[in-house]
C-alpha atoms as one frame of an Amber mdcrd trajectory, in Angstrom:
protein
   0.000   0.000   0.000   1.329   3.418  -0.956   1.203   6.406   1.373   0.678
   9.801  -0.260   0.930  13.010   1.774  -1.762  15.671   1.459  -0.566  18.864
  -0.209   2.300  17.238  -2.123   2.350  16.586  -5.855   2.619  13.067  -7.242
   2.411  11.607 -10.729  -0.452   9.328 -11.647   0.907   6.995 -14.334  -0.688
   4.532 -16.739   0.038   2.696 -19.969  -1.504   4.764 -22.797  -4.243   2.885
 -24.646  -4.422   3.017 -28.436  -7.508   4.810 -29.765  -8.297   6.780 -26.590
  -7.318  10.460 -26.751  -9.088  12.102 -23.836  -9.155  10.722 -20.287 -10.976
  11.676 -17.117  -9.121  11.221 -13.806 -10.967  10.872 -10.497 -10.198   9.786
  -6.950 -12.216   8.106  -4.239 -11.681   8.466  -0.497 -14.003   5.545   0.264
 -12.744   2.604  -1.772 -14.668   3.517  -4.921 -18.156   4.125  -3.488 -18.066
   7.762  -4.700 -15.678   9.662  -6.977 -14.216  13.191  -6.984 -12.815  14.931
 -10.065  -9.052  15.337 -10.442  -8.950  16.300 -14.129 -11.991  16.227 -16.452
  -9.853  16.078 -19.607  -6.289  14.794 -19.888  -4.324  13.723 -22.932  -3.575
  10.007 -22.978   0.193  10.469 -22.568   0.709   8.054 -19.668   0.990  10.481
 -16.748  -0.648  13.413 -14.997   0.552  15.450 -12.021  -1.850  15.560  -9.037
  -1.668  17.717  -5.923  -3.048  15.459  -3.196  -6.133  16.925  -1.488  -6.341
  17.549   2.246  -8.327  14.463   3.118  -7.315  11.601   5.361  -8.197   8.151
   4.091  -6.797   4.656   4.128  -8.829   3.236   1.263  -8.290   5.746  -1.537
  -8.309   4.893  -5.235  -7.711   6.637  -8.554  -9.897   5.912 -11.570  -8.865
   6.680 -15.153 -11.658   6.513 -17.716 -12.225   7.279 -21.384 -13.845  10.745
 -21.322 -15.975   9.797 -24.355 -16.938   6.354 -23.005 -16.973   6.274 -19.153
 -17.649   2.528 -19.109 -14.029   2.051 -20.247 -11.954   2.586 -17.101  -9.227
   1.268 -14.796  -8.955   1.679 -11.036  -5.769   1.789  -8.982  -4.979  -0.364
  -6.009  -5.864   1.094  -2.624  -3.548   3.732  -1.170  -3.487   5.990   1.894
  -3.537   9.786   2.067  -1.752  11.061   5.169  -2.709  14.545   6.415  -0.008
  17.176   6.166   1.311  18.352   9.529   3.424  21.135   8.011   2.041  23.583
   5.454   3.741  26.662   3.989   1.387  29.645   3.865   3.827  32.193   2.394
   5.240  32.584  -0.190   2.185  31.746  -2.278   1.823  30.887  -5.949   2.314
  33.979  -8.074   3.890  36.127  -5.338   6.526  38.605  -6.526   9.355  39.240
  -4.050  12.138  41.789  -4.666  15.881  41.401  -4.004  17.171  43.101  -0.870
  13.743  43.345   0.782  12.565  41.456   3.860   9.672  39.010   3.568   8.073
  36.591   5.989   8.190  32.891   5.211   5.175  31.553   7.116   3.823  28.096
   7.864   1.312  26.160   9.911   2.511  23.111  11.804   1.818  20.923  14.767
   4.137  19.254  17.271   7.386  20.234  15.548  10.497  21.589  17.228  13.227
  22.661  14.811  12.770  23.244  11.092  15.215  23.584   8.216  14.307  26.242
   5.633  15.677  26.164   2.077  14.930  27.887  -1.209  15.279  26.939  -4.859
  15.748  29.167  -7.907  15.156  26.327 -10.396  11.687  24.984  -9.532  13.024
  22.585  -6.892  15.803  20.914  -8.895  18.384  22.046  -6.304  18.083  23.669
  -2.876  20.017  26.425  -1.056  20.090  26.390   2.743  18.622  29.484   4.412
  18.182  28.474   8.049  19.452  25.067   9.264  17.577  25.047  12.587  14.760
  27.570  12.818  12.471  27.392  15.840   8.874  26.477  15.068   7.460  29.986
  15.534   5.344  29.859  12.374   7.419  32.473  10.578  10.941  33.500   9.669
  12.142  36.752   8.124  14.128  36.352   4.921  16.155  39.062   3.215  15.798
  38.049  -0.423  19.162  37.610  -2.226  20.128  39.559  -5.313  18.958  37.004
  -7.836  16.062  36.633 -10.209  13.983  33.579 -10.783  10.582  32.875 -12.338
   9.989  29.551 -10.561  11.367  29.910  -7.048  10.219  27.704  -4.198  10.704
  27.438  -0.438  10.986  24.093   1.334  10.568  23.621   5.082  11.651  20.314
   6.638  11.090  18.903  10.114  14.617  18.369  11.503  13.374  15.506  13.714
  11.737  13.677  10.789  13.040  14.581   7.296  10.027  12.899   5.646   7.918
  15.696   7.168   8.285  18.641   4.808   6.335  21.003   2.596   7.281  22.854
  -0.582   5.708  26.154  -1.551   4.126  26.770  -4.918   6.262  28.660  -7.411
   6.780  32.387  -6.887   8.989  34.994  -8.570  12.119  36.809  -7.376  13.320
  40.020  -9.025
């Protein structure tokens, strides 16, 4: 059984089927009794990125169906969605931060002591250390470096459990 963490992005993958162009992707938090939309129309290329919703469930499934013929579908095995205990609230998607100015990196968390804060100027391909052991106050002031980047991100990691982390959506530095 796979464990997926709410708020993180994962790839849903499948083997593309000949003759089907448009797919509908859905998920169920109750073993397939009811379905929620992920993407109403997706090209049949074999993958789609999905930001996991903030639901807790141990019997989740994904269903991929032919958008033109819903009776043609496949369902995944069961997986678990684990609630996020650390969530970045700033920076947000689309924010524009300027070099040399101070901004607050903010987050919500529970039961965490020390956090590591990093930033990326290449959409998360590599990370630069900002603060190796920040106290869990819910915020940290950052003087933005003299760099520009269209797809910057911040990552905050629980120092006591490195699997507990969150990554911000992309924002811009100028």
